[in-house]
C-alpha positions as CSV (number, residue, x, y, z in Angstrom):
1,M,-4.7,-5.9,-19.9
2,K,-4.3,-2.8,-17.7
3,T,-8.0,-2.9,-16.8
4,E,-7.6,-6.5,-15.7
5,M,-4.6,-5.5,-13.5
6,T,-6.5,-2.6,-12.1
7,K,-9.4,-4.8,-11.3
8,T,-7.1,-7.3,-9.6
9,I,-5.4,-4.7,-7.5
10,T,-8.8,-3.3,-6.5
11,E,-10.0,-6.7,-5.5
12,I,-6.8,-7.4,-3.5
13,R,-7.2,-4.1,-1.7
14,S,-10.8,-4.9,-0.9
15,I,-10.0,-8.3,0.5
16,A,-7.1,-6.9,2.6
17,R,-9.3,-4.1,3.9
18,S,-12.0,-6.6,4.9
19,H,-9.5,-8.0,7.4
20,T,-8.6,-4.7,8.9
21,R,-10.4,-5.3,12.2
22,T,-8.8,-8.7,12.7
23,A,-5.4,-7.4,11.8
24,I,-5.7,-4.5,14.3
25,N,-6.9,-6.9,17.0
26,V,-3.8,-9.1,16.3
27,L,-1.5,-6.1,16.6
28,V,-3.2,-5.1,19.9
29,G,-2.9,-8.6,21.2
30,I,0.9,-8.7,20.4
31,M,1.3,-5.2,21.9
32,R,-0.3,-6.3,25.1
33,S,1.2,-9.7,25.3
34,K,3.7,-10.2,28.2
35,D,5.0,-13.2,26.3
36,A,5.9,-11.2,23.2
37,T,9.4,-9.8,22.9
38,A,9.9,-6.1,23.5
39,A,10.8,-5.7,19.8
40,A,7.5,-7.3,18.7
41,R,5.5,-5.2,21.2
42,V,7.1,-2.0,20.0
43,S,6.6,-3.0,16.3
44,A,3.0,-3.7,16.9
45,A,2.5,-0.5,18.8
46,N,4.1,1.5,16.0
47,A,2.0,-0.2,13.4
48,I,-1.2,0.7,15.3
49,L,-0.1,4.3,15.8
50,D,0.9,4.6,12.1
51,R,-2.5,3.4,11.0
52,G,-4.4,5.5,13.4
53,W,-2.4,8.8,13.3
54,G,-0.1,8.5,10.2
55,K,3.6,8.1,10.3
56,A,5.4,10.6,12.4
57,A,7.2,13.4,10.5
58,Q,10.9,12.8,10.3
59,S,13.3,15.6,9.8
60,L,16.3,15.1,7.6
61,E,19.6,16.7,8.5
62,N,20.8,18.5,5.5
63,S,24.4,17.8,4.7
64,D,26.6,20.4,3.1
65,D,26.1,18.6,-0.2
66,G,22.4,19.5,-0.3
67,P,19.2,17.6,-0.6
68,L,19.8,16.3,-4.1
69,E,23.1,14.7,-3.0
70,L,21.3,13.1,0.0
71,I,18.8,11.5,-2.4
72,H,21.6,10.2,-4.6
73,K,23.4,8.7,-1.5
74,I,20.1,7.0,-0.4
75,E,19.6,5.7,-4.0
76,R,23.2,4.3,-4.1
77,T,22.8,2.6,-0.7
78,I,19.4,1.0,-1.6
79,V,19.7,0.3,-5.3
80,Y,23.5,-0.3,-5.5
81,P,24.5,-1.4,-2.0
82,E,27.7,-3.1,-3.3
83,N,28.9,0.3,-4.5
84,S,28.0,2.4,-1.5
85,D,30.7,3.9,0.6
86,S,31.5,2.3,4.0
87,K,30.6,5.5,5.8
88,G,26.9,5.1,5.1
89,L,24.7,8.2,4.9
């Protein structure tokens, strides 16, 4: 069963990768389109940059609680949003 799943995932990746050039061209078209919203143009530009250069490194401000508490806060917000505090992270 696992081999079949692995084969399927590999096939899906292969199919998706075969459309890379078209996908990038669509993103470039949106980025350059004067008719697209500013948000769509920025989103397309970010997607192009992420694929070409990798995602930009983001620094985390370390709270007094430390990195482990920050991870727990993120988990509570994402996994259990109904229980997260109203202050956010």
